[in-house]
C-alpha positions in Angstrom: 115.8 116.6 54.7 114.8 114.2 57.5 115.5 110.5 57.1 112.4 108.5 56.1 111.1 106.3 59.0 107.6 105.7 57.8 106.0 105.0 54.4 102.4 105.3 53.3 101.5 103.6 50.1 98.5 103.9 47.8 97.2 100.6 46.5 95.5 100.8 43.1 98.0 101.9 40.5 100.9 101.5 42.9 100.7 97.8 44.0 98.4 96.5 41.4 96.4 97.5 38.3 93.0 95.8 38.0 94.1 93.3 40.6 97.2 92.4 38.6 100.2 93.0 40.9 102.8 95.4 39.7 106.1 93.5 39.1 108.3 93.8 42.2 105.6 95.2 44.5 105.6 92.3 46.9 109.4 92.3 47.1 109.3 96.1 47.9 106.9 95.5 50.7 109.0 92.7 52.2 112.1 95.0 51.9 110.3 97.6 54.0 109.5 95.0 56.6 113.0 93.6 56.7 114.6 97.1 57.0 112.4 98.2 59.9 110.3 100.8 58.2 106.9 101.6 59.6 104.4 101.4 56.7 100.7 101.3 56.0 98.4 101.6 53.1 96.1 104.5 52.5 93.4 104.1 49.8 90.3 105.6 48.4 89.1 102.2 47.3 85.4 102.2 48.3 84.0 99.1 46.6 84.9 96.6 49.2 85.3 96.3 53.0 88.7 96.5 54.5 88.8 92.8 55.3 87.7 91.9 51.8 90.4 94.2 50.3 93.1 92.6 52.4 92.0 89.2 51.3 92.0 90.1 47.7 95.5 91.6 47.9 96.8 88.5 49.7 95.3 86.3 46.9 97.4 88.1 44.3 100.6 87.7 46.4 100.8 91.0 48.2 101.6 90.8 51.9 99.0 93.2 53.2 97.0 92.7 56.4 93.6 94.3 57.2 95.2 96.1 60.2 97.6 97.9 57.8 94.8 99.4 55.7 93.6 102.9 56.3 90.6 103.3 54.0 88.2 106.1 53.0 85.2 104.0 54.1 86.7 103.5 57.6 87.2 107.2 58.0 83.8 108.0 56.6 82.1 105.6 59.0 84.0 107.2 61.9 82.8 110.6 60.7 79.1 109.5 60.5 79.2 107.9 64.0 80.5 111.2 65.4 78.3 113.7 63.5 75.1 111.7 62.9 74.7 109.4 66.0 71.5 107.4 65.7 70.6 109.0 62.3 69.7 107.2 59.1 72.2 107.6 56.2 71.9 106.6 52.5 75.0 104.8 51.5 75.5 104.7 47.7 78.5 102.3 47.3 78.8 98.9 45.6 80.3 95.7 47.0 80.4 94.9 50.7 81.6 98.4 51.8 78.6 98.5 54.3 80.5 96.0 56.5 82.7 98.8 57.6 79.7 100.9 58.7 78.7 98.8 61.8 76.5 100.7 64.2 75.1 103.1 61.5 71.6 102.7 60.2 72.0 102.5 56.5 69.2 102.8 53.9 69.3 100.3 51.0 69.7 102.3 47.7 67.8 99.5 45.9 64.7 100.1 47.9 63.2 103.4 46.6 60.5 103.5 49.4 63.2 103.7 52.0 65.2 106.2 50.0 62.4 108.7 49.7 61.7 108.9 53.4 62.5 112.4 54.8 64.4 111.3 57.9 67.7 110.6 56.1 70.4 112.8 57.6 73.1 112.2 55.0 73.7 111.0 51.4 77.0 109.2 51.4 78.7 108.4 48.1 81.6 106.0 47.6 82.6 103.8 44.8 79.1 103.4 43.4 79.9 102.8 39.7 76.8 101.4 38.0 74.7 102.5 41.0 75.2 106.1 39.9 72.2 105.9 37.5 69.9 108.8 36.7 67.3 107.3 39.1 69.7 107.2 42.0 71.3 110.6 41.3 67.8 112.1 41.2 66.9 110.4 44.5 70.1 111.8 46.0 69.3 115.2 44.7 65.8 115.1 46.2 67.1 114.0 49.6 69.6 116.9 49.5 66.9 119.4 48.6 64.8 118.0 51.5 67.6 118.7 54.0 70.1 115.8 53.9 73.8 116.6 53.9 76.2 115.3 51.2 79.2 113.2 52.3 81.7 111.9 49.8 84.3 109.3 50.6 86.4 111.0 48.0 86.2 113.1 44.9 88.4 111.0 42.6 87.7 111.9 38.9 89.0 108.7 37.4 91.4 105.8 37.9 93.3 103.3 35.7 92.2 99.7 35.0 93.8 97.2 32.7 92.0 98.5 29.6 92.4 102.2 30.3 91.0 105.0 32.4 87.6 104.7 34.0 85.3 107.5 35.4 85.1 107.6 39.2 82.5 109.0 41.6 84.0 112.5 41.8 82.2 114.0 38.8 78.9 112.7 40.2 79.6 114.4 43.5 80.4 117.6 41.7 77.1 117.4 39.8 75.1 117.0 43.0 76.9 119.9 44.6 76.1 122.1 41.6 72.4 121.0 41.4 71.7 121.2 45.2 73.9 124.2 46.1 75.4 122.1 48.9 79.1 121.5 49.5 80.1 117.9 50.1 82.1 116.9 53.2 85.0 115.0 51.7 86.7 112.4 53.9 89.4 110.5 52.0 92.5 111.6 50.1 93.5 114.3 49.5 92.0 115.7 52.6 94.6 116.9 55.2 92.8 115.3 58.1 93.0 111.9 56.4 96.8 112.1 56.1 97.2 113.4 59.6 95.2 110.5 61.0 97.3 108.0 58.9 100.5 109.5 60.2 99.2 109.4 63.8 98.4 105.7 63.4 101.8 105.1 61.9 103.5 106.8 64.8 105.9 108.9 62.7 106.3 112.6 62.2 105.0 114.0 58.9 108.4 115.2 57.8 109.9 111.7 58.2 106.9 110.0 56.4 107.0 109.3 52.7 103.8 109.0 50.6 104.1 106.7 47.6 101.3 107.2 45.1 100.2 107.4 41.4 97.9 110.4 41.7 99.4 113.9 41.7 96.3 115.4 43.4 95.1 112.8 45.8 98.4 111.3 46.8 101.2 113.7 46.2 99.6 117.1 46.7 97.4 115.9 49.5 100.4 114.5 51.4 102.6 117.6 50.7 99.9 119.9 52.2 99.9 117.7 55.3 103.6 118.1 55.7 104.7 114.7 54.3 107.3 113.9 51.7 105.9 112.3 48.5 106.9 110.6 45.4 105.1 109.5 42.3 105.2 106.1 40.6 104.4 105.9 36.9 102.3 102.6 36.9 98.9 104.2 37.4 97.0 107.4 36.7 99.8 110.0 36.3 103.3 110.0 34.8 106.1 112.3 33.6 104.0 113.7 30.7 100.9 114.6 32.8 100.1 118.3 32.2 99.3 118.6 35.9 102.9 117.9 36.8 104.1 120.9 34.7 101.3 123.1 35.9 101.8 122.5 39.6 103.9 124.6 41.9 107.2 123.3 43.2 105.9 122.7 46.7 103.1 120.5 45.2 105.4 118.3 43.1 106.8 114.9 44.0 110.4 114.8 45.2 111.1 112.1 42.6 109.3 110.1 39.9 109.9 106.3 40.0 109.1 103.9 37.2 107.3 101.7 39.7 107.2 100.8 43.4 109.8 98.2 42.6 112.4 101.0 42.6 111.4 102.2 46.1 114.0 100.1 48.0 116.9 101.5 46.0 115.5 105.0 46.5 115.2 104.7 50.2 118.6 103.0 50.5 120.1 106.0 48.8 118.5 108.3 51.4 120.3 106.7 54.3 
């Protein structure tokens, strides 16, 4: 097994839960820095722009810069610029995510007259939460039936917040696929291309890059399919008693389960 030179870390459920930092997370990041590891953060967080996310993380004591963040909105914006140059897109995502979509003509989901125009090339769904109302879902459905493509920043089913699990955008994307008969283009984790781009930016080989996540599907299995190593921390969505862990094939499982990211330095030190 190759020595780890690079580390990719998920954020929500790994470094914090509902913006409450996981104990020892900041210290683990500083340890990576001090010991010369290349590391970056890969996230399907789609409710805020990259700069805003970095600021929020810094405010809770996590040493994360915007330049270290590789986000699903960033990757989605790059895809839209490449595939739909000069075309109008309907972005259904809350917060200031639109700031990452510079140069793309976006339709305001809160203006029905704009939404119902027939020159919209793509319906783009991110972390929309309360925007995923019946009215907006029906508008999205009509646009798809009129010829628009469906683009999803991710297909996460749910995530963990301080008071428990919360439904994510994935089930709504599946519903639109079922109703329209169209397959969504998915950009973020667990897509292989997303991990390959992250490794390219990190400058390490896949087999010497370790993914640290809390999600067996999006983090661990996605990374393993892209040739990365992967481990699971038990502070977020999945843990040792998750049925998915027992049902998965050996090549889809994490190489180790850690109680939290605070145990990462000791694990890496033992690999050397």
